[in-house]
C-alpha positions as CSV (number, residue, x, y, z in Angstrom):
1,X,12.0,-88.7,-107.6
2,X,11.0,-87.7,-111.1
3,X,11.4,-84.3,-112.6
4,X,7.6,-83.7,-112.5
5,X,7.4,-84.8,-108.9
6,X,10.2,-82.3,-108.1
7,X,8.4,-79.5,-110.0
8,X,5.1,-80.2,-108.1
9,X,6.8,-80.1,-104.8
10,X,8.8,-77.0,-105.7
11,X,5.7,-75.1,-106.8
12,X,3.6,-76.1,-103.8
13,X,6.4,-75.3,-101.3
14,X,7.3,-72.0,-103.0
15,X,3.7,-71.0,-102.9
16,X,3.5,-71.8,-99.1
17,X,6.9,-70.0,-98.5
18,X,5.7,-66.9,-100.3
19,X,2.4,-67.0,-98.5
20,X,4.3,-67.2,-95.2
21,X,6.5,-64.3,-96.2
22,X,3.4,-62.3,-97.1
23,X,2.4,-62.4,-93.5
24,X,5.4,-60.4,-92.4
25,X,4.8,-56.7,-92.1
26,X,7.3,-54.8,-94.1
27,X,8.4,-52.7,-91.1
28,X,9.4,-55.9,-89.3
29,X,11.5,-57.5,-92.2
30,X,14.8,-56.3,-90.8
31,X,14.2,-57.1,-87.2
32,X,16.7,-59.6,-85.8
33,X,15.5,-62.7,-83.9
34,X,13.8,-64.8,-86.5
35,X,16.5,-67.4,-86.6
36,X,19.1,-66.5,-84.0
37,X,20.2,-63.0,-84.9
38,X,18.9,-63.2,-88.4
39,X,16.0,-61.2,-89.7
40,X,13.4,-62.1,-92.3
41,X,15.5,-60.2,-94.8
42,X,18.6,-62.3,-93.8
43,X,16.6,-65.5,-94.3
44,X,15.4,-64.4,-97.7
45,X,19.0,-63.4,-98.8
46,X,20.3,-66.8,-97.5
47,X,17.7,-68.8,-99.4
48,X,18.2,-66.7,-102.5
49,X,22.0,-67.4,-102.4
50,X,21.3,-71.1,-102.5
51,X,18.8,-70.7,-105.4
52,X,21.3,-68.7,-107.4
53,X,23.8,-71.5,-106.9
54,X,21.2,-73.9,-108.3
55,X,20.6,-71.6,-111.3
56,X,24.4,-71.6,-112.0
57,X,24.4,-75.4,-111.7
58,X,21.5,-75.8,-114.1
59,X,22.8,-73.2,-116.6
60,X,26.4,-74.5,-116.8
61,X,25.6,-78.1,-116.1
62,X,28.7,-78.1,-114.0
63,X,29.1,-78.5,-110.3
64,X,31.4,-75.5,-109.9
65,X,29.6,-73.2,-107.5
66,X,30.9,-70.8,-105.0
67,X,34.1,-71.6,-103.0
68,X,31.9,-71.1,-99.9
69,X,30.5,-74.6,-100.5
70,X,33.9,-75.9,-99.3
71,X,33.4,-74.2,-95.9
72,X,31.7,-75.7,-92.9
73,X,27.9,-74.9,-93.0
74,X,28.1,-72.3,-90.2
75,X,31.0,-70.5,-91.8
76,X,29.3,-70.5,-95.2
77,X,26.1,-69.2,-93.7
78,X,28.1,-66.5,-91.9
79,X,29.7,-65.4,-95.1
80,X,26.3,-65.3,-96.9
81,X,24.9,-63.2,-94.0
82,X,27.9,-60.8,-94.0
83,X,27.7,-60.4,-97.8
84,X,24.0,-59.4,-97.6
85,X,23.7,-57.8,-94.2
86,X,24.0,-54.2,-95.4
87,X,22.0,-54.6,-98.7
88,X,18.8,-52.6,-98.9
89,X,15.6,-54.6,-98.3
90,X,14.2,-53.8,-101.7
91,X,17.4,-55.2,-103.4
92,X,17.1,-58.4,-101.4
93,X,13.3,-58.7,-102.1
94,X,13.9,-58.0,-105.8
95,X,16.6,-60.6,-106.2
96,X,14.5,-63.2,-104.3
97,X,12.0,-63.4,-107.1
98,X,14.5,-63.7,-109.9
99,X,15.9,-67.2,-109.5
100,X,12.8,-69.3,-108.9
101,X,11.4,-68.9,-112.4
102,X,14.9,-69.7,-113.8
103,X,15.0,-72.9,-111.8
104,X,11.5,-73.9,-113.0
105,X,12.4,-73.3,-116.6
106,X,15.7,-75.1,-116.5
107,X,14.3,-78.1,-114.7
108,X,11.4,-78.3,-117.2
109,X,13.8,-78.9,-120.1
110,X,15.6,-81.8,-118.3
111,X,14.4,-85.3,-119.1
112,X,13.7,-87.6,-116.1
113,X,16.9,-89.4,-117.0
114,X,19.0,-86.2,-116.9
115,X,17.3,-85.1,-113.8
116,X,18.3,-88.3,-112.0
117,X,21.8,-88.8,-113.5
118,X,24.7,-87.0,-111.8
119,X,26.7,-87.4,-115.0
120,X,24.3,-84.7,-116.4
121,X,26.4,-82.2,-114.4
122,X,30.1,-82.2,-114.8
123,X,32.1,-82.8,-111.6
124,X,29.0,-84.0,-109.7
125,X,29.9,-87.0,-107.5
126,X,28.3,-90.1,-109.0
127,X,26.6,-90.9,-105.6
128,X,24.7,-87.6,-105.7
129,X,21.3,-87.3,-107.2
130,X,20.7,-84.0,-109.0
131,X,17.0,-83.9,-107.9
132,X,18.1,-84.3,-104.2
133,X,20.7,-81.4,-104.6
134,X,18.1,-79.2,-106.2
135,X,15.5,-80.1,-103.5
136,X,17.9,-79.4,-100.6
137,X,18.6,-75.9,-102.0
138,X,15.1,-75.0,-102.9
139,X,11.9,-76.4,-101.4
140,X,13.4,-78.3,-98.6
141,X,15.3,-75.2,-97.7
142,X,12.1,-73.2,-97.4
143,X,10.8,-75.8,-95.0
144,X,14.0,-75.6,-93.0
145,X,13.4,-72.0,-92.2
146,X,9.6,-71.9,-92.2
147,X,9.3,-73.3,-88.7
148,X,11.4,-70.5,-87.2
149,X,9.5,-67.9,-89.3
150,X,6.1,-69.2,-88.1
151,X,7.3,-69.1,-84.5
152,X,8.6,-65.6,-84.9
153,X,5.4,-64.4,-86.5
154,X,3.4,-65.9,-83.6
155,X,5.6,-64.1,-81.1
156,X,5.2,-60.9,-83.1
157,X,1.4,-61.3,-83.1
158,X,1.4,-61.9,-79.3
159,X,3.5,-58.7,-78.8
160,X,1.0,-56.7,-81.0
161,X,-1.9,-58.1,-79.0
162,X,-0.3,-57.2,-75.7
163,X,0.4,-53.7,-76.9
164,X,-3.2,-53.3,-78.0
165,X,-4.4,-54.4,-74.6
166,X,-2.5,-51.7,-72.8
């Protein structure tokens, strides 16, 4: 994948993700049950944590990251959830919009060669592709959670319709 292909996909998927989030009534953002016990706020904080990690990667050009990366996925996700669980919704929403433009800007200054070369980033394993790592922690991650969010929104809509019928 080239840098420009990545940027096209990132922009399109981010637009779709934000459109999907825009369908969530604010008063339902903190309700559990979207993905297991997680709320929409929890999903947003989870995705934002991953995007922040990508900002750090792009800024330092080093694969240093959080020590949570060394944990099994479920344990890492539990830590992210615990760290954000009690944060106010507005703080989570404000932070969620800060990292995306940083990623866009940082990727735009990479050449295709740098974007595809793990040696661009200190300590990145040579069998990793930077574009794949960035995709997994941005636009592919949106898609990972969009299905659950769409299902939850459909259930929420059904509940609202049933309440209106009574």
